[in-house]
C-alpha positions in Angstrom: 113.2 48.6 19.6 111.0 51.7 18.9 107.7 49.2 19.6 109.6 47.8 22.9 110.4 51.6 24.0 106.4 52.4 23.4 105.2 49.3 25.2 107.5 50.0 28.1 106.4 53.6 28.3 102.8 52.5 28.4 103.4 49.8 31.3 105.3 52.7 33.3 101.9 54.7 32.9 99.9 52.0 34.0 102.2 51.2 37.0 102.1 54.9 37.9 98.5 55.4 38.1 98.1 51.8 40.2 100.8 53.0 42.7 99.3 56.5 43.2 96.0 55.0 43.6 97.3 52.6 46.4 99.4 55.6 48.1 97.1 58.7 48.0 99.0 62.1 48.7 99.1 63.3 52.2 100.3 67.2 52.1 103.0 67.9 54.6 105.7 70.7 55.1 109.2 70.1 54.0 110.4 72.0 56.9 109.5 74.3 59.4 110.4 78.0 58.6 112.3 79.8 61.2 110.0 81.9 63.7 109.5 85.3 62.8 111.1 84.9 59.2 107.9 85.6 57.3 108.6 82.5 55.0 106.3 80.2 53.8 106.6 76.2 54.5 107.2 74.2 51.2 104.2 71.9 50.8 104.2 68.4 48.9 104.1 64.7 49.7 106.9 62.1 49.3 104.5 59.5 47.2 105.0 55.9 47.5 107.6 54.4 49.8 111.1 54.4 48.2 110.3 55.4 44.7 108.5 58.4 45.4 107.2 60.2 42.4 109.7 59.0 40.0 107.6 56.8 38.2 104.9 59.4 37.8 107.3 62.2 36.5 108.6 59.6 34.1 105.3 58.4 32.9 103.6 61.7 32.1 105.7 64.7 33.5 103.4 67.4 32.0 100.2 66.1 33.6 102.3 65.3 36.9 103.6 68.9 36.8 100.3 70.7 36.2 98.4 68.6 38.9 101.4 69.5 41.4 101.2 73.0 40.5 97.4 73.2 40.9 97.7 71.3 44.3 100.7 72.9 45.9 101.6 76.0 44.0 105.0 77.0 42.2 107.2 75.7 44.9 106.3 72.2 46.2 108.4 69.0 47.2 108.1 65.5 46.4 110.1 62.0 46.8 112.6 61.4 44.2 115.7 59.3 43.8 115.4 58.2 47.4 115.4 61.9 48.8 113.0 64.9 49.4 113.3 67.4 46.2 111.7 70.5 45.7 110.4 71.4 42.1 110.6 75.0 40.8 107.6 75.9 38.4 107.3 79.7 38.2 109.2 82.3 36.2 109.9 84.4 39.3 111.2 81.2 41.2 113.2 80.4 38.2 114.8 83.8 38.5 115.8 83.5 42.1 117.2 79.8 41.6 119.2 80.6 38.6 120.7 83.9 39.3 121.5 82.7 43.0 122.2 86.2 44.4 123.1 84.7 47.6 125.5 82.2 46.3 124.1 79.4 48.4 122.8 77.0 45.5 125.5 74.8 44.2 125.1 73.6 40.4 128.0 71.3 41.1 126.6 69.1 44.0 123.2 69.4 42.7 124.3 67.7 39.3 126.7 65.4 40.6 124.0 63.6 42.4 122.3 62.8 39.0 125.2 62.7 36.5 128.4 63.5 38.3 130.1 59.9 37.5 129.5 60.4 34.0 130.2 64.2 33.4 132.1 65.5 36.4 134.4 68.4 35.7 132.3 69.7 33.1 131.4 73.4 33.1 127.8 72.8 34.5 129.3 71.0 37.4 131.5 73.5 38.8 130.2 76.4 40.8 131.4 80.2 41.7 134.9 81.3 41.3 136.2 78.1 39.8 133.3 77.8 37.4 133.9 81.6 36.4 137.7 80.5 35.9 136.7 77.6 33.8 134.1 79.9 31.9 136.6 82.5 30.8 138.6 80.1 29.1 136.0 77.9 27.8 134.5 81.0 26.2 137.4 81.3 23.9 136.1 78.2 22.2 132.9 79.7 21.1 133.7 83.3 19.5 132.5 84.2 16.3 135.4 83.1 14.4 135.5 79.8 16.2 131.8 79.1 15.5 132.3 79.7 11.9 135.3 77.2 12.0 132.9 74.7 13.4 130.0 75.5 10.8 132.8 74.8 7.9 133.6 71.4 9.6 129.9 70.9 10.2 128.1 71.8 6.8 129.7 68.9 4.6 128.7 66.4 6.9 125.1 67.8 7.3 124.9 67.6 3.5 126.2 64.2 3.2 124.0 62.7 5.8 120.6 64.4 4.8 121.3 64.0 1.2 121.7 60.3 1.7 118.5 59.7 3.4 116.2 56.9 1.7 112.6 58.5 1.5 109.7 56.2 2.4 106.5 56.3 4.4 108.1 55.2 7.8 111.4 56.8 8.0 112.8 57.2 11.6 113.8 60.9 11.8 115.0 60.8 15.4 117.2 57.6 14.9 118.4 59.4 11.7 119.2 63.0 13.3 120.7 61.2 16.3 123.1 59.1 14.1 124.2 62.3 12.0 125.1 64.3 15.1 127.0 61.6 17.0 129.2 61.6 13.7 129.4 65.2 13.8 130.2 65.3 17.6 133.2 62.8 17.0 134.4 64.9 14.2 133.7 68.6 15.0 134.6 68.1 18.7 136.8 65.1 18.9 138.3 65.5 15.8 138.0 61.6 15.0 137.2 61.0 11.3 134.9 58.4 10.1 136.4 54.6 10.8 136.3 52.3 13.7 137.5 54.7 16.1 134.7 57.3 15.4 132.3 54.4 15.6 133.7 53.2 19.1 133.6 57.0 20.1 130.0 57.3 19.4 129.0 54.0 21.1 130.8 54.9 24.3 129.3 58.5 24.1 126.1 57.1 23.9 126.6 55.0 26.9 127.6 57.6 29.0 124.7 59.8 28.2 122.3 57.1 29.1 124.0 56.2 32.2 123.2 59.7 33.5 119.6 58.9 33.0 119.5 55.5 34.5 117.0 54.8 37.2 119.0 52.1 38.9 121.8 53.8 40.1 124.2 50.8 40.9 127.4 49.5 39.2 125.8 46.3 38.0 127.6 44.3 35.2 125.4 44.8 32.0 123.5 47.5 33.7 122.7 51.0 32.1 125.0 52.8 35.1 127.8 49.9 34.4 128.0 50.6 30.5 127.6 54.3 31.2 130.9 54.1 33.3 132.7 51.9 30.9 132.0 54.4 28.2 133.2 57.3 30.0 136.4 55.5 30.6 136.7 54.7 26.7 136.2 58.5 25.9 138.9 59.2 28.8 141.3 57.1 27.3 141.0 58.3 23.9 141.2 61.8 24.6 144.3 61.5 26.9 145.9 59.4 24.4 145.2 62.1 21.4 146.1 65.1 23.8 149.7 65.6 22.8 149.0 65.7 19.1 146.2 68.1 19.6 148.6 70.4 21.6 151.0 70.4 19.0 148.7 71.0 16.2 146.4 73.7 14.7 143.1 72.1 13.8 139.6 73.8 14.1 138.0 71.0 16.2 136.8 71.7 19.6 139.3 69.4 20.9 142.4 71.3 19.2 140.7 74.7 20.3 140.7 73.7 24.0 144.3 72.4 23.9 145.3 76.2 23.1 142.5 78.3 24.6 144.1 81.1 26.9 142.4 84.2 28.3 144.2 87.6 27.9 145.4 86.9 31.3 147.2 83.8 30.4 144.6 81.4 32.0 144.5 77.9 30.3 143.2 74.4 30.9 145.3 71.4 32.1 145.3 68.2 30.2 142.6 66.8 32.7 140.4 69.7 32.5 140.4 69.3 28.7 139.2 65.9 29.0 136.2 66.6 31.4 135.0 69.7 29.3 135.4 67.7 26.1 133.1 65.1 27.4 130.6 67.0 28.8 130.5 69.7 25.9 130.1 66.5 23.5 126.9 65.5 25.5 125.4 69.1 25.9 125.8 69.8 22.4 124.7 66.5 20.6 121.9 65.5 22.7 120.1 68.9 22.7 120.4 69.7 19.0 119.2 65.9 18.4 116.0 66.6 20.4 115.4 70.4 18.7 115.8 69.3 15.2 113.6 66.1 15.6 110.6 68.1 17.4 110.9 70.8 15.1 110.4 68.7 12.2 107.6 66.7 14.2 105.8 70.1 14.2 106.4 71.2 10.8 105.0 67.7 9.9 102.0 68.4 11.8 101.7 71.9 10.6 102.1 72.0 6.7 101.4 75.6 6.4 104.5 76.1 8.5 106.6 73.7 6.7 106.0 75.3 3.4 106.5 78.8 4.9 109.9 77.9 6.2 110.7 76.1 2.7 109.8 79.7 0.8 112.0 81.4 3.3 115.1 79.0 2.7 114.4 78.8 -1.0 114.3 82.8 -1.0 117.9 82.8 0.2 119.0 81.3 -2.8 121.8 79.1 -1.0 121.9 75.4 -0.7 123.7 75.7 2.5 124.0 78.4 5.3 127.0 80.5 5.9 127.4 81.8 9.6 125.8 85.5 8.3 122.9 83.6 7.0 121.7 82.4 10.5 119.9 85.8 11.3 118.4 85.8 7.7 115.7 83.2 8.2 113.2 85.0 10.9 110.4 82.5 10.3 112.8 79.5 11.2 113.9 81.3 14.3 110.6 81.8 15.8 109.7 78.0 14.7 112.9 77.3 16.7 112.2 79.2 19.8 108.7 77.7 19.8 110.0 74.2 19.8 112.4 74.8 22.6 109.4 76.3 24.4 107.3 73.1 23.7 109.9 70.4 24.3 112.6 71.8 26.1 115.8 69.8 25.3 116.9 70.4 28.9 114.2 69.2 30.8 115.7 70.1 34.5 117.9 72.5 36.1 119.4 71.1 39.2 120.8 72.7 42.5 121.6 72.1 46.0 121.0 74.3 48.9 124.5 75.0 50.8 122.8 77.0 53.6 119.3 77.6 54.5 117.7 80.0 52.1 114.6 80.9 50.6 112.9 80.9 47.0 110.2 82.9 46.2 109.1 83.5 49.9 109.4 79.7 50.7 111.8 78.4 53.3 114.5 75.9 51.8 116.5 74.1 54.3 120.3 73.2 53.7 121.1 70.3 51.9 117.7 70.6 49.8 118.1 69.1 46.3 116.1 71.6 43.9 114.8 71.0 40.4 113.6 73.5 38.1 111.6 72.0 35.3 111.5 74.5 31.8 109.5 71.9 30.0 106.5 71.9 32.2 106.7 75.8 33.0 106.7 76.5 29.6 103.8 74.7 29.0 101.8 76.3 31.8 98.7 78.3 30.5 99.4 80.8 33.3 102.5 82.2 31.5 101.6 81.1 27.9 98.4 81.5 25.7 97.4 77.8 24.6 100.5 76.2 25.7 100.0 73.0 23.9 99.4 74.6 20.5 102.5 75.1 18.1 102.4 79.0 17.5 105.7 80.2 16.5 104.4 83.7 16.1 103.9 83.9 19.7 107.6 84.9 19.3 107.0 87.9 16.6 107.8 91.1 18.4 104.2 92.3 18.0 103.2 89.6 20.4 106.3 88.8 22.4 104.6 86.3 25.0 108.2 85.2 26.0 108.7 88.8 27.3 105.9 88.7 30.0 108.6 87.7 32.5 112.6 87.4 31.5 112.4 84.0 33.0 109.3 82.8 31.0 111.4 81.4 28.3 114.6 79.8 29.8 115.4 76.9 27.7 119.2 77.7 27.9 118.9 78.5 31.8 120.4 81.8 33.1 122.6 83.5 35.2 126.2 82.3 35.5 125.4 79.0 33.8 123.6 80.1 31.0 124.5 77.6 28.4 127.8 78.6 26.8 127.0 76.6 23.5 123.6 77.7 22.8 124.7 79.7 19.7 126.4 76.4 18.4 123.3 74.7 18.9 121.1 77.1 17.2 123.6 77.1 14.3 123.2 73.2 14.1 119.6 73.2 14.1 119.3 75.8 11.4 121.9 74.4 9.1 120.2 70.9 9.2 116.6 72.4 8.9 117.5 74.5 6.0 119.0 71.5 4.0 116.1 69.4 4.7 113.6 72.1 3.7 115.5 72.4 0.5 115.5 68.6 -0.2 112.4 67.2 1.3 108.7 67.6 2.0 107.5 65.3 5.3 104.3 64.5 6.8 102.6 62.3 9.5 99.1 60.8 9.8 96.8 63.1 11.2 96.2 60.8 14.1 99.8 60.2 14.9 101.2 61.6 18.5 104.9 61.0 19.2 105.4 59.0 22.4 107.6 60.8 24.7 109.8 59.5 27.4 112.1 61.2 29.8 115.8 61.8 28.6 117.7 64.6 28.7 114.6 66.2 27.7 111.3 64.8 26.3 112.5 62.2 23.8 110.9 60.1 20.9 110.2 56.7 22.1 109.2 55.4 18.8 112.1 56.9 16.6 109.5 59.4 15.3 108.3 57.9 11.9 107.4 60.5 9.2 106.7 60.0 5.5 109.7 61.5 3.8 109.4 62.5 0.3 112.1 64.0 -1.9 111.4 67.4 -3.8 
């Protein structure tokens, strides 16, 4: 499977080069700004007929984004998904997009176009007052006491999974971490213990995630989109069936917590709300943490001096597992985690749709425009970061603070009203996993090895990320 994915990725790159050579870029304005507005036209090109630049963005998103930035600037348009899409690529433009001070940029309509059939009703796919209402209730599930409860549920499963790994020269780290966190998602979030039910939920959940990334967006039997829709139905059926018992119980899993979540004003979720939020949160927490852990471990394999530094830091803590209060006691791990999020943003795009004519960073954006802000490419831009392709966690040391050059120079969790509500849970999962790995193993990769990344929720290892894992 890993070899097949790598071959497919190579073919995509070759196809992208051939297509671009056949259809050279012809710069055109997206739309003409209103007379006297003082706004600039967004420049760009559609790309090859029909597919636009879809193939190019999948084949090599960093090179493609850098070329577009140099050619058209921080706000430019291209053809994707059969329509014109505006790309956002500077911290200042990110700030305007994510803060949306005019309240004319819809996350719901933007994301609905991409992943709506699979994650409709999730917190990211809601707007304005409706979003605020749901976020107030959902926030009750991410308070400090709740996070401590989730860590207590998570830790034994992380320990059991990591301690059971079989060291060797071709240990597929990404695949193992994904399996571990899928189990965690079904237990910590859905409250389903190990067994046939948990396995079925894991498969359904994974199908829904893959469905959201499908290139062929039609409900053809056997296709990725079709399997994703079927996975969504399996999750819905399970959650609806278990709802009465969760409402009657007092469990610490997220499902139970959402059934009882209530604001001071008495606001609470309906059964349908709980189902929608559960499916989305499971996706957001699992997929992003899997990528962050995998890519952090990859960089530590390539930089053994940092791996040893973090191992000594964990050993100095003198504890086999982390309690919630320990999360801020590992400053080196925190810097390395932040650097990993900069280099391999697990959420590769943030999407909005313009509800009215508006502007971003002085560029005219007409009503109906789909806007995509790519933190992955922006945080690897030399205009905003020193040696952006180099793993250098100390750039986040307060003495250097490269991330402070602009408040949106480092936006892996988004910003504004939609800033990731589960960011602390994600950080907790990454640190708990890395702490256990560092205390139990040492790992490396060959000097000439470079992981093959393909498009997913964020840049995703196509080869399972083989490492040489050795027990300490």
